[in-house]
C-alpha positions as CSV (number, residue, x, y, z in Angstrom):
1,I,-9.5,124.5,-45.4
2,T,-5.8,123.9,-46.9
3,K,-4.9,123.9,-50.6
4,A,-2.3,121.0,-51.1
5,V,-0.9,119.6,-54.6
6,L,-1.3,116.1,-55.2
7,R,1.8,114.0,-55.1
8,D,1.5,113.5,-59.1
9,F,1.2,117.2,-60.1
10,V,4.0,118.6,-57.5
11,G,5.8,121.4,-59.8
12,L,3.3,121.9,-62.1
13,E,1.2,124.2,-60.0
14,H,1.7,127.0,-62.3
15,V,0.9,125.6,-66.1
16,D,-1.6,126.7,-68.4
17,E,-5.1,125.2,-68.3
18,H,-5.0,122.8,-71.3
19,I,-1.9,121.4,-70.2
20,K,-3.4,120.9,-66.8
21,K,-6.5,119.1,-68.8
22,A,-4.1,116.9,-70.2
23,L,-2.1,115.7,-67.2
24,L,-5.5,114.8,-65.6
25,D,-6.4,112.9,-68.7
26,F,-3.1,111.4,-68.6
27,S,-3.2,110.4,-65.1
28,Y,-7.0,108.9,-65.2
29,H,-5.7,106.9,-68.5
30,L,-2.6,105.7,-66.5
31,A,-4.9,104.7,-63.7
32,C,-7.1,102.9,-65.8
33,G,-4.4,101.1,-67.7
34,D,-4.7,102.3,-70.7
35,I,-1.4,103.6,-71.9
36,D,-1.9,104.3,-75.4
37,Q,-4.6,107.1,-74.4
38,A,-2.5,108.2,-71.6
39,Y,0.2,109.0,-74.3
40,K,-2.0,110.4,-76.5
41,S,-3.5,112.9,-73.9
42,V,-0.1,114.5,-73.5
43,K,1.7,113.9,-77.0
44,G,1.0,117.7,-77.6
45,V,2.7,119.1,-74.6
46,Q,6.0,120.8,-75.5
47,S,7.3,121.7,-72.1
48,T,10.5,120.0,-70.9
49,G,9.7,120.8,-67.4
50,V,6.4,119.1,-67.7
51,W,8.2,115.9,-69.2
52,E,10.5,116.2,-66.2
53,S,7.7,116.4,-63.5
54,M,6.1,113.1,-65.4
55,S,9.6,111.6,-65.6
56,K,9.9,111.7,-61.7
57,M,6.2,111.3,-61.0
58,C,6.8,107.5,-63.3
59,V,9.6,107.0,-60.9
60,K,7.5,107.2,-57.9
61,T,4.4,105.4,-59.2
62,G,6.9,102.8,-60.5
63,R,5.8,103.4,-64.2
64,L,9.3,102.3,-66.0
65,D,7.8,102.3,-69.5
66,V,6.1,105.8,-69.2
67,A,9.3,107.0,-67.7
68,Q,11.4,105.5,-70.6
69,Q,9.0,107.8,-72.9
70,C,9.1,110.7,-70.9
71,L,13.2,110.7,-70.8
72,G,12.9,110.7,-74.8
73,Q,10.5,113.5,-74.8
74,M,12.4,115.8,-72.6
75,G,15.6,115.0,-74.5
76,H,17.4,113.6,-71.7
77,A,20.1,111.3,-73.7
78,R,22.6,110.8,-70.9
79,A,19.4,109.1,-68.7
80,A,17.8,107.5,-71.7
81,G,21.2,105.8,-72.5
82,A,22.2,104.8,-68.8
83,L,18.5,103.2,-68.9
84,R,19.3,101.3,-71.9
85,A,22.7,100.2,-70.8
86,C,21.3,98.9,-67.6
87,C,21.1,95.0,-67.7
88,E,19.6,94.5,-64.6
89,P,16.7,91.8,-64.1
90,E,14.8,93.7,-61.7
91,A,12.6,96.6,-62.6
92,D,13.2,98.7,-59.6
93,A,16.9,98.3,-60.4
94,K,16.3,100.1,-63.4
95,L,14.0,102.7,-62.0
96,A,16.9,103.4,-59.6
97,V,19.1,104.1,-62.4
98,V,16.2,106.5,-63.8
99,A,16.0,108.3,-60.4
100,V,20.0,108.4,-60.2
101,Q,19.5,110.5,-63.4
102,L,16.9,112.7,-62.4
103,D,18.9,113.6,-59.1
104,M,16.5,111.5,-56.9
105,I,18.8,109.9,-54.7
106,E,16.7,109.3,-51.9
107,D,14.2,107.5,-54.5
108,A,17.2,105.7,-56.0
109,E,18.5,104.1,-52.4
110,L,14.5,103.1,-51.4
111,L,14.3,101.4,-54.6
112,L,17.6,99.6,-54.3
113,K,16.5,98.5,-50.6
114,K,13.5,97.3,-51.8
115,C,14.8,95.1,-54.7
116,K,17.6,94.1,-52.0
117,R,20.5,95.1,-54.6
118,W,23.1,95.9,-52.4
119,D,25.7,95.9,-54.8
120,L,24.4,98.8,-56.8
121,L,23.6,100.6,-53.7
122,N,27.2,100.1,-52.5
123,Q,28.0,101.9,-55.7
124,L,25.5,104.4,-55.3
125,Y,27.1,105.7,-51.9
126,Q,30.8,105.6,-53.6
127,A,29.8,107.4,-56.3
128,C,28.1,110.1,-53.6
129,G,30.5,109.9,-51.6
130,E,29.1,108.2,-48.7
131,W,32.1,105.6,-48.0
132,D,30.9,105.3,-44.4
133,K,27.6,104.0,-45.5
134,A,29.4,101.8,-48.5
135,L,31.7,100.1,-46.3
136,E,28.5,99.2,-43.7
137,I,26.6,97.6,-46.6
138,A,29.7,95.8,-47.7
139,Q,30.6,94.7,-44.4
140,T,26.8,93.7,-43.5
141,K,24.8,92.9,-47.0
142,D,27.4,93.2,-49.6
143,R,30.7,91.0,-48.4
144,V,31.4,89.8,-51.8
145,H,32.7,93.3,-52.5
146,L,34.1,94.1,-49.4
147,K,37.8,94.5,-50.5
148,P,36.8,96.3,-53.7
149,T,35.0,98.7,-51.5
150,H,38.2,99.0,-49.1
151,F,40.5,99.4,-52.7
152,A,38.1,102.2,-54.0
153,Y,38.0,104.0,-50.5
154,A,41.8,103.8,-50.1
155,Q,42.1,105.4,-53.8
156,H,39.9,108.0,-52.5
157,L,42.0,108.6,-49.8
158,E,45.2,108.5,-51.6
159,A,43.3,111.3,-53.8
160,V,42.9,113.7,-50.8
161,E,46.5,112.6,-49.3
162,D,45.2,110.9,-46.2
163,V,48.2,108.4,-46.5
164,Q,47.9,106.7,-43.5
165,Q,44.1,105.9,-44.0
166,A,44.9,104.6,-47.4
167,L,47.4,102.5,-46.1
168,A,45.2,100.8,-43.9
169,H,42.5,100.3,-46.3
170,F,45.0,99.1,-48.9
171,E,45.6,96.4,-46.1
172,H,42.1,95.5,-45.5
173,S,41.7,95.5,-49.6
174,G,44.6,92.4,-49.6
175,T,46.6,94.9,-52.0
176,Y,49.1,96.3,-49.7
177,R,51.9,94.6,-51.1
178,T,52.2,96.6,-54.4
179,E,50.0,99.5,-53.6
180,S,51.2,100.2,-50.4
181,P,54.8,100.9,-51.8
182,R,53.9,102.7,-54.8
183,L,52.3,104.8,-53.0
184,L,55.2,105.4,-50.5
185,C,57.4,105.7,-53.5
186,S,55.1,108.0,-55.1
187,L,55.0,110.6,-52.6
188,G,58.9,109.9,-52.1
189,L,58.0,108.7,-48.2
190,T,61.3,106.2,-48.5
191,D,61.9,106.4,-44.8
192,D,58.1,105.9,-44.0
193,L,58.4,102.9,-46.6
194,A,61.6,101.3,-44.7
195,A,59.6,101.6,-41.6
196,Y,56.4,100.2,-43.2
197,V,58.3,97.3,-44.4
198,E,60.5,96.5,-41.5
199,A,56.8,96.2,-39.6
200,S,55.6,93.8,-41.9
201,E,56.3,90.2,-42.1
202,D,54.5,89.4,-45.5
203,P,57.7,87.5,-47.2
204,Q,56.1,89.2,-50.8
205,L,56.7,92.7,-49.5
206,H,60.1,92.2,-48.4
207,R,61.0,90.6,-51.7
208,W,59.9,93.4,-53.3
209,Y,61.5,95.9,-50.8
210,A,65.0,93.7,-51.4
211,Q,64.5,94.2,-55.2
212,Y,64.2,98.0,-54.5
213,L,67.5,97.9,-52.7
214,E,68.9,95.8,-54.9
215,S,68.0,98.2,-57.7
216,K,69.6,101.3,-55.8
217,A,72.9,99.1,-55.3
218,D,72.3,98.5,-51.4
219,L,73.2,94.6,-51.9
220,E,73.5,94.3,-48.1
221,G,70.5,95.7,-47.2
222,A,69.0,93.7,-50.5
223,A,70.7,90.4,-48.6
224,R,68.9,91.3,-45.6
225,E,65.3,91.8,-46.8
226,Y,66.0,88.2,-49.3
227,R,66.8,86.6,-46.1
228,K,63.4,87.9,-44.7
229,A,61.7,87.0,-47.4
230,A,63.4,83.5,-47.4
231,D,64.1,83.8,-51.1
232,W,67.3,81.8,-51.1
233,L,67.8,82.2,-55.0
234,S,68.2,86.1,-55.0
235,L,70.2,85.5,-51.7
236,C,72.5,83.1,-53.1
237,R,72.6,85.0,-56.6
238,V,73.6,88.2,-54.5
239,A,76.4,86.4,-52.8
240,C,77.6,85.2,-56.6
241,F,77.8,88.3,-57.5
242,N,79.6,89.7,-54.6
243,K,82.2,86.4,-54.9
244,E,81.5,85.3,-51.5
245,L,81.4,81.9,-53.0
246,E,81.5,80.2,-49.5
247,Q,78.4,82.0,-48.2
248,A,76.5,80.9,-51.1
249,Q,77.5,77.4,-50.6
250,K,76.3,77.7,-47.1
251,I,73.1,79.3,-48.1
252,C,72.4,76.2,-50.3
253,E,73.5,73.5,-47.9
254,E,71.2,75.0,-44.8
255,T,68.0,75.6,-47.4
256,Q,68.6,72.5,-49.7
257,D,67.0,75.1,-52.1
258,H,66.6,73.6,-55.5
259,A,66.8,77.1,-57.3
260,A,69.5,78.3,-55.2
261,C,71.5,75.3,-55.3
262,Y,71.2,75.5,-59.4
263,H,72.2,79.0,-59.3
264,L,75.4,78.0,-57.9
265,A,76.2,75.0,-59.6
266,R,75.9,77.0,-63.1
267,H,78.3,79.7,-61.5
268,L,80.8,77.0,-60.5
269,E,80.4,75.2,-63.5
270,A,81.5,79.0,-65.4
271,E,84.6,79.1,-62.8
272,G,85.5,75.7,-63.9
273,R,84.9,74.1,-60.3
274,I,83.6,71.1,-62.1
275,K,83.5,68.7,-58.8
276,E,81.5,71.2,-56.6
277,A,79.4,71.9,-59.8
278,I,78.5,68.2,-60.0
279,H,77.6,68.3,-56.4
280,F,75.3,71.3,-56.5
281,F,73.6,69.9,-60.0
282,Q,72.8,67.1,-58.0
283,M,71.2,68.7,-54.9
284,A,69.2,70.9,-57.4
285,G,67.7,67.6,-58.8
286,R,69.4,68.5,-62.2
287,V,70.8,64.8,-62.6
288,S,71.1,65.2,-66.3
289,H,73.4,68.3,-66.0
290,A,75.6,66.5,-63.5
291,L,75.9,63.7,-65.9
292,R,76.8,65.9,-69.0
293,L,79.7,67.2,-66.7
294,A,80.8,64.0,-65.6
295,Q,80.9,62.3,-69.1
296,E,82.6,65.9,-70.7
297,H,85.5,65.4,-67.6
298,Q,85.2,61.4,-67.5
299,F,84.3,61.6,-64.1
300,D,83.7,57.9,-64.1
301,G,83.0,57.0,-60.2
302,D,80.4,59.9,-60.0
303,L,79.1,59.2,-63.1
304,M,77.6,55.5,-61.6
305,S,76.2,57.2,-58.8
306,L,74.7,59.9,-60.4
307,A,73.3,57.9,-63.3
308,L,71.4,55.3,-60.8
309,S,69.3,58.1,-59.1
310,S,68.5,59.6,-62.9
311,D,65.3,58.9,-65.3
312,P,65.5,55.9,-67.7
313,A,66.6,58.2,-70.7
314,S,69.8,59.4,-68.7
315,M,70.6,56.2,-67.6
316,A,70.2,54.7,-71.1
317,Q,72.6,57.8,-72.2
318,S,75.2,56.7,-69.2
319,A,74.9,53.3,-70.1
320,K,75.7,54.0,-73.6
321,Y,78.9,56.4,-72.5
322,Y,80.4,52.9,-70.4
323,E,79.9,50.9,-73.5
324,Q,81.7,53.2,-75.5
325,R,84.7,53.8,-72.4
326,G,84.8,49.8,-72.7
327,Q,82.5,49.0,-69.3
328,P,80.3,46.2,-70.5
329,A,79.3,45.5,-66.5
330,K,78.2,48.6,-65.4
331,A,76.5,49.5,-68.9
332,V,74.5,46.1,-68.5
333,V,73.1,47.6,-65.1
334,L,72.3,51.0,-66.3
335,Y,70.6,49.3,-69.2
336,Q,68.5,46.8,-67.3
337,K,67.5,49.6,-64.9
338,A,66.3,51.9,-67.6
339,G,64.1,48.9,-69.5
340,Y,66.3,48.5,-72.0
341,Q,66.4,44.8,-71.0
342,K,66.8,43.6,-74.9
343,R,69.8,45.7,-75.2
344,A,71.2,44.5,-71.8
345,L,70.9,40.9,-73.0
346,E,72.9,41.4,-76.2
347,L,75.7,42.9,-74.1
348,C,75.4,40.3,-71.5
349,F,75.7,37.4,-74.5
350,S,78.6,39.4,-76.5
351,A,80.8,40.2,-73.0
352,R,79.3,36.8,-71.5
353,L,78.2,38.0,-68.6
354,F,77.1,35.2,-67.1
355,D,76.3,36.8,-63.2
356,A,74.5,39.6,-64.9
357,L,72.2,37.5,-66.9
358,R,70.9,35.5,-64.1
359,K,70.2,38.8,-62.3
360,I,68.4,40.3,-65.2
361,A,66.4,36.8,-65.6
362,D,65.5,37.0,-61.9
363,D,64.0,40.4,-62.4
364,L,62.2,39.3,-65.7
365,S,58.1,39.0,-65.5
366,A,55.4,38.2,-67.3
367,D,55.1,41.7,-68.6
368,S,58.4,41.3,-70.0
369,D,59.4,41.4,-73.7
370,P,58.8,37.9,-75.0
371,E,61.8,37.9,-77.3
372,V,63.8,38.8,-73.9
373,L,62.4,36.0,-72.0
374,A,62.7,33.3,-75.3
375,K,66.4,34.4,-75.2
376,C,67.2,34.2,-71.3
377,A,65.2,30.5,-71.5
378,E,67.5,29.3,-74.5
379,F,70.8,30.8,-72.4
380,F,69.4,28.4,-69.3
381,M,68.8,25.5,-71.5
382,Q,72.2,25.4,-72.9
383,H,73.9,25.5,-69.2
384,N,71.4,22.9,-68.0
385,Q,69.4,25.4,-65.6
386,H,66.2,23.5,-66.5
387,E,64.1,25.1,-63.6
388,K,64.8,28.7,-64.5
389,A,64.4,27.7,-68.5
390,V,61.0,26.2,-67.9
391,H,60.2,29.5,-65.5
392,L,60.9,32.1,-68.6
393,L,59.5,29.9,-71.0
394,S,55.9,29.7,-69.1
395,M,56.3,33.5,-68.8
396,S,56.7,34.1,-72.6
397,N,53.7,32.0,-73.6
398,Q,55.9,28.7,-75.0
399,Y,53.8,26.0,-72.8
400,D,54.4,23.2,-75.0
401,K,58.0,23.9,-74.5
402,A,58.2,24.2,-71.1
403,V,56.5,20.8,-70.6
404,D,58.6,19.3,-72.8
405,L,61.7,20.2,-71.0
406,C,60.0,19.2,-68.0
407,M,59.3,15.3,-69.4
408,E,62.9,15.7,-71.0
409,H,64.8,16.3,-68.0
410,D,62.2,15.3,-65.3
411,V,62.0,18.6,-63.3
412,L,60.2,18.6,-60.4
413,I,56.9,20.8,-61.3
414,T,55.7,22.7,-57.9
415,E,52.4,24.3,-57.5
416,D,53.6,27.7,-58.7
417,M,55.5,26.2,-61.9
418,A,52.4,24.3,-62.9
419,E,50.3,27.7,-62.1
420,R,52.6,29.4,-64.7
421,M,52.6,26.7,-67.4
422,T,48.9,26.6,-67.5
423,P,47.7,29.1,-70.5
424,E,45.0,31.4,-69.7
425,K,41.6,29.9,-71.3
426,N,40.9,32.3,-74.1
427,S,44.8,32.7,-74.7
428,M,44.5,29.4,-77.4
429,D,42.7,27.1,-78.7
430,A,40.8,24.8,-76.1
431,I,41.9,21.4,-77.6
432,A,45.8,22.8,-77.3
433,R,45.2,24.0,-74.1
434,A,43.8,20.8,-73.0
435,E,46.2,18.9,-74.6
436,I,48.9,20.9,-72.7
437,L,47.3,20.1,-69.3
438,Q,47.0,16.5,-69.5
439,R,50.7,16.2,-70.4
440,M,51.5,18.3,-67.4
441,A,48.9,16.0,-64.9
442,K,50.5,12.8,-66.4
443,L,54.3,14.3,-65.2
444,C,52.6,15.8,-62.1
445,K,51.1,12.1,-61.1
446,K,54.3,10.3,-62.4
447,Q,56.5,12.6,-59.9
448,G,53.9,11.6,-56.9
449,S,51.9,15.0,-57.0
450,F,48.6,13.5,-57.1
451,Q,46.5,16.5,-55.7
452,L,48.6,18.8,-58.7
453,A,47.7,16.3,-61.3
454,C,44.1,16.0,-60.2
455,K,44.0,19.8,-60.5
456,K,45.6,19.8,-64.2
457,F,43.4,16.7,-65.6
458,T,40.4,18.6,-63.9
459,Q,41.3,22.1,-65.7
460,A,41.8,19.7,-68.8
461,G,38.2,18.6,-68.8
462,D,39.0,15.3,-67.9
463,K,37.5,14.5,-64.3
464,L,37.7,10.9,-64.5
465,K,41.6,10.8,-64.9
466,A,41.4,13.8,-62.0
467,M,39.9,11.5,-59.6
468,K,41.9,8.6,-60.2
469,S,44.9,10.4,-59.6
470,L,43.3,11.8,-56.6
471,L,42.2,8.3,-55.3
472,Q,46.2,8.0,-55.4
473,S,47.2,10.7,-53.1
474,G,44.8,9.2,-50.0
475,D,43.3,12.3,-49.0
476,T,39.8,10.9,-47.7
477,E,38.5,14.8,-47.3
478,K,39.4,15.8,-50.6
479,I,38.2,12.6,-52.6
480,I,34.8,13.0,-51.3
481,F,34.6,17.1,-51.5
482,F,35.8,16.0,-55.3
483,A,33.1,13.6,-56.3
484,G,30.5,15.5,-54.4
485,T,31.5,18.5,-57.1
486,A,31.7,16.4,-60.0
487,R,28.6,14.8,-60.8
488,Q,29.6,12.1,-62.7
489,P,28.4,8.4,-62.1
490,D,31.8,7.1,-62.9
491,I,33.5,9.1,-60.4
492,Y,30.7,8.6,-57.5
493,V,31.6,4.8,-58.1
494,L,35.5,5.3,-57.8
495,A,34.9,7.4,-55.0
496,G,32.4,4.8,-53.2
497,N,35.2,1.9,-53.9
498,Y,37.9,3.8,-52.5
499,L,36.0,4.6,-49.2
500,Q,35.2,1.0,-49.1
501,S,38.8,0.1,-48.6
502,L,38.8,2.3,-45.4
503,D,37.6,1.5,-42.1
504,W,33.9,2.5,-43.3
505,H,32.3,0.2,-40.5
506,N,34.0,2.2,-37.7
507,E,33.3,5.5,-39.1
508,P,29.7,6.5,-39.7
509,E,30.5,9.3,-42.3
510,I,32.5,7.5,-44.7
511,M,29.8,5.0,-44.6
512,K,26.8,7.6,-45.4
513,S,29.1,8.9,-48.3
514,I,29.6,5.6,-49.3
515,I,26.0,4.8,-49.8
516,Q,25.2,8.5,-51.1
517,F,27.7,8.3,-53.9
518,Y,26.6,4.3,-54.9
519,S,22.7,5.9,-54.7
520,K,23.5,9.2,-56.8
521,A,25.6,7.0,-59.5
522,K,22.5,4.5,-59.4
523,A,25.1,1.9,-59.2
524,H,22.4,-0.9,-57.6
525,D,24.8,-4.2,-57.6
526,K,27.4,-1.9,-55.8
527,L,25.1,-0.6,-53.3
528,A,23.8,-4.7,-52.9
529,A,27.4,-5.7,-52.6
530,F,27.8,-2.8,-50.2
531,Y,24.8,-4.0,-47.8
532,D,25.9,-7.8,-48.1
533,A,29.4,-6.6,-46.5
534,C,27.5,-4.5,-43.7
535,A,25.7,-8.1,-43.1
536,Q,28.5,-9.7,-43.0
537,V,30.5,-7.3,-40.4
538,E,27.4,-7.2,-38.4
539,I,27.6,-11.2,-38.1
540,D,31.5,-11.3,-37.8
541,E,32.3,-8.7,-35.8
542,Y,29.0,-8.4,-33.5
543,R,27.0,-11.4,-34.0
544,D,23.8,-9.2,-34.3
545,Y,21.9,-11.0,-36.8
546,E,18.8,-8.9,-36.8
547,K,20.8,-5.9,-38.3
548,A,22.4,-8.4,-40.7
549,G,18.9,-9.2,-42.0
550,G,18.0,-5.7,-42.4
551,A,21.0,-5.0,-44.2
552,L,20.6,-8.4,-46.4
553,R,17.1,-6.8,-47.4
554,E,18.5,-3.9,-48.3
555,S,21.2,-6.1,-50.7
556,L,18.4,-7.7,-51.7
557,K,16.4,-4.7,-52.7
558,Y,19.4,-2.9,-54.8
559,L,20.2,-6.6,-56.6
560,A,16.7,-6.6,-57.7
561,K,16.8,-3.6,-59.0
562,A,20.4,-4.0,-60.6
563,V,18.9,-7.3,-62.1
564,G,16.0,-5.5,-63.5
565,T,12.5,-7.3,-64.6
566,N,13.5,-11.4,-63.8
567,A,14.6,-10.9,-60.8
568,E,12.8,-13.5,-59.1
569,S,14.2,-15.8,-61.5
570,D,18.1,-14.7,-60.9
571,Q,20.2,-17.1,-59.1
572,R,21.9,-14.4,-57.4
573,V,18.5,-13.1,-56.0
574,Q,17.2,-16.5,-54.9
575,N,20.7,-17.2,-53.1
576,L,20.4,-14.2,-51.6
577,Q,16.7,-14.8,-50.4
578,Q,17.9,-17.9,-49.0
579,R,20.3,-16.5,-47.0
580,I,18.2,-14.0,-45.5
581,G,15.4,-16.6,-44.5
582,L,18.6,-18.3,-42.8
583,V,19.7,-15.1,-40.7
584,E,16.1,-14.5,-39.8
585,S,15.7,-17.9,-38.7
586,F,18.6,-18.2,-36.6
587,A,17.5,-14.2,-35.2
588,G,14.0,-15.5,-34.3
589,I,15.7,-18.4,-32.4
590,R,17.1,-16.5,-29.5
591,K,14.0,-15.0,-29.1
592,L,12.9,-18.7,-28.5
593,A,15.3,-19.5,-25.6
594,K,13.0,-17.8,-23.4
595,S,9.6,-18.8,-24.4
596,D,10.3,-22.0,-25.9
597,P,14.0,-23.4,-25.2
598,D,13.5,-26.7,-26.8
599,E,11.8,-25.9,-29.7
600,M,15.1,-23.5,-29.6
601,V,17.2,-26.6,-29.3
602,S,15.7,-28.2,-31.8
603,V,15.8,-25.8,-34.4
604,C,19.6,-25.5,-33.6
605,E,20.6,-28.9,-34.1
606,K,18.7,-28.7,-37.5
607,M,20.3,-26.0,-38.4
608,A,23.7,-27.2,-37.4
609,E,23.3,-29.9,-39.6
610,M,22.6,-28.0,-42.6
611,P,25.3,-28.8,-45.6
612,D,25.1,-24.8,-46.7
613,I,24.5,-23.4,-43.5
614,E,27.8,-21.5,-43.2
615,T,26.8,-19.3,-46.6
616,A,24.3,-17.2,-43.8
617,V,25.0,-18.4,-40.3
618,R,28.3,-19.2,-38.6
619,I,27.9,-22.4,-37.1
620,G,30.1,-21.6,-34.1
621,D,27.2,-19.1,-33.6
622,I,24.9,-22.1,-33.5
623,F,26.8,-24.1,-31.0
624,A,27.5,-21.1,-29.1
625,Q,24.1,-20.8,-28.5
626,L,23.6,-24.0,-27.5
627,V,26.3,-24.0,-25.1
628,E,24.8,-20.7,-23.5
629,H,21.5,-22.1,-23.0
630,Y,22.3,-25.3,-21.1
631,A,25.1,-22.9,-19.1
632,E,22.2,-21.0,-18.3
633,T,20.0,-24.0,-17.3
634,Q,22.8,-25.8,-15.2
635,N,23.0,-28.5,-18.0
636,F,27.0,-28.7,-17.7
637,S,26.6,-31.8,-19.2
638,E,24.9,-31.0,-22.6
639,A,26.9,-27.9,-22.5
640,H,30.2,-30.2,-22.4
641,R,28.9,-32.2,-25.2
642,A,28.0,-29.1,-27.6
643,V,31.3,-27.8,-27.0
644,E,33.1,-30.9,-27.5
645,T,31.2,-31.3,-31.1
646,M,32.6,-27.8,-31.6
647,R,35.8,-29.4,-30.9
648,R,35.4,-32.3,-33.3
649,K,34.0,-30.2,-36.2
650,N,37.4,-27.7,-35.7
651,I,35.7,-24.8,-34.8
652,V,37.7,-22.7,-33.1
653,L,36.4,-21.8,-29.5
654,T,38.0,-18.3,-28.3
655,P,35.8,-16.2,-30.9
656,Y,32.4,-17.6,-29.6
657,V,32.5,-19.1,-26.0
658,D,34.5,-17.2,-23.4
659,Q,37.3,-18.7,-21.4
660,A,36.0,-18.1,-18.3
661,L,32.5,-19.9,-18.9
662,L,34.5,-22.7,-20.6
663,E,36.6,-23.3,-17.2
664,T,33.2,-23.2,-15.2
665,I,31.5,-26.2,-18.0
666,Y,34.7,-28.3,-17.5
667,S,34.9,-27.8,-13.8
668,A,31.3,-28.8,-13.3
669,V,31.9,-32.2,-15.4
670,G,35.4,-32.7,-13.5
671,Q,37.7,-31.9,-16.4
672,Q,40.4,-29.8,-17.3
673,A,39.3,-27.1,-19.5
674,P,41.0,-27.0,-23.1
675,V,43.4,-23.8,-24.0
676,Q,42.6,-22.5,-27.0
677,E,45.0,-20.3,-29.2
678,G,43.8,-16.8,-30.9
679,A,42.7,-13.6,-30.1
680,P,39.8,-12.9,-27.2
681,A,36.2,-13.1,-27.9
682,P,34.6,-10.1,-29.6
683,G,32.2,-9.7,-26.1
684,A,32.5,-10.8,-22.4
685,G,30.9,-14.2,-22.4
686,V,28.8,-15.7,-25.0
687,R,26.4,-13.0,-26.7
688,G,23.1,-13.5,-27.3
689,G,20.0,-12.0,-29.1
690,G,20.9,-8.4,-29.3
691,G,24.4,-9.0,-30.1
692,G,26.2,-6.3,-27.6
693,G,30.0,-5.3,-28.7
694,A,32.4,-3.1,-26.5
695,A,30.6,0.3,-25.6
696,A,33.4,2.1,-28.1
697,E,32.2,0.3,-31.2
698,E,28.3,0.7,-30.4
699,G,28.1,4.1,-31.8
700,P,29.4,3.1,-35.6
701,R,26.8,-0.2,-35.5
702,E,23.9,2.3,-34.5
703,E,24.8,4.5,-37.5
704,M,24.9,1.5,-39.8
705,G,21.4,0.6,-38.6
706,E,20.4,4.2,-39.0
707,E,21.5,4.3,-42.6
708,I,19.5,1.0,-43.2
709,D,16.7,2.6,-41.7
710,E,17.0,5.5,-44.1
711,E,17.3,3.5,-47.2
712,D,14.5,1.5,-46.1
713,D,11.9,4.8,-45.8
714,N,13.4,5.8,-49.1
């Protein structure tokens, strides 16, 4: 059997029995979690070694609170202070601090690894002189402290006089620009310093070495190093110091370095070489200095070009100089470019520089000073340049005056000009704005700009006048669009009336628009008249009495709506009903031609004798129907009689009977066919029941029929 000491009691093998008992009780109560009883068990122990052993035991068991009490009891002020100063959030990190103070380095290392505090572990390795481990941790786990670790190691190597390794680690730490030269200079290794800098390509290092050489009065070497560092200012400064002005000028011309140019310019100014100084001040971007020299030495030619490339304040100063020198034209140009338009105008008026004034006016915008705009406008009005005056008055918000000027001198208003003369919606009183727009619209209408007048009347809120102006333009597409967006009955009626003046019976889309506009306006009388016109077109152009009857029925429907409750007793309604009856009767006659020809002939003859038949049916169509019937039945004598009756009634034959048919009839009775004057018949031969015009005309007629059908459905 081997006797072994428990981990918690290592170092306490030879203590007194009562101390052993106290330690056993302490360990027991500590294991039970009763800290107060554990502390009472050892409160009477006075041995420093016992408390130190207990502190180490607390580090191993991870009892930080007990370790803190033990450190106080053993009087270890440094360890207790280090623990209080430790602000790390991890308990293991604080225990590691205690372990370090108790020379438990391995335990501290394990604790820091356990809580992954690689930064503290890095510091521990550095403090212990274990630099290889510190660098390894920095490279793998603590990269944020990699450069500080290299720097600390370089300082350590410097202390042990390992120069080459120290230089290498200063480079790794990024501090070689200052630390490496300092190290070499402090050791008096000037040759090594020169070789070190020569081998480097860092501009800052070459600049530092150049300054070092310059401090040693080695200006040639300093210039060489300044050139390597691309420090053109210092290189130019050295050249000026050596009175090598040509070399300095060459440096400035080649590099265009502002700082070098400025230094050379100041040097040349001090030596009285003003022209060259102005040139290099300009190259340096210090135009104000160049202007100062040009003014002081009255170089007026150089001054203007310099001023134009300077800032507004310098321009204004140069303009004032030219003004004092009696050169107002140049002063005006500079004042204008500097933004001092008011002063430029005053100078133009006082010196009567009209060309310059016109250029200023061309550059003015809505953001310009209203007072400046008003002055320019007044000038142009005095010199009868009304368009420019209107433009400037509009920009200065003098809309009334601009419109008055246009009306007084009949200035042609373009679209751009009209837009400029249109006040913003919220810029003035709505009534005043509408009045300005109304006046402008009337002037546009007078000048023939009907679409522009429409736009201005619309902006003024008077859509009716806008529509009337647009109607005068004759732009059918825009008229239809405007009427559709206006949503006013009066405008719908105006649009419908205009469209009726077009070739609507050959343009189905126009016919649809007419019906649509009259329907939206609820202009039933207009719709009735339009359908009446449709019926007449069917009769006159196509001899289609069936479609004419349908159109007349639509006309009757809307006429009844227009008349109102007493429609049945209204004379117009009664007359229209009578017409419909006659038209439908004649349409039915055509169908009788095959089923009951005798009845058809009888009815036609009766209708031809009616006194008011022309109000509904063209008498020429009645006789044409008879002629066609007799010709088809080879009864040419009756056909000849019907034609002669037409001639006695002074009915022109050409619109109703084809010339070829006439020749056939007259040839059959042995007579010469009469020659008729006028246009040829609408269709080949005499057209029967279904009508039937040219094929090109069938499309619009079909569309018309569809429109009537749609109205019937509605």
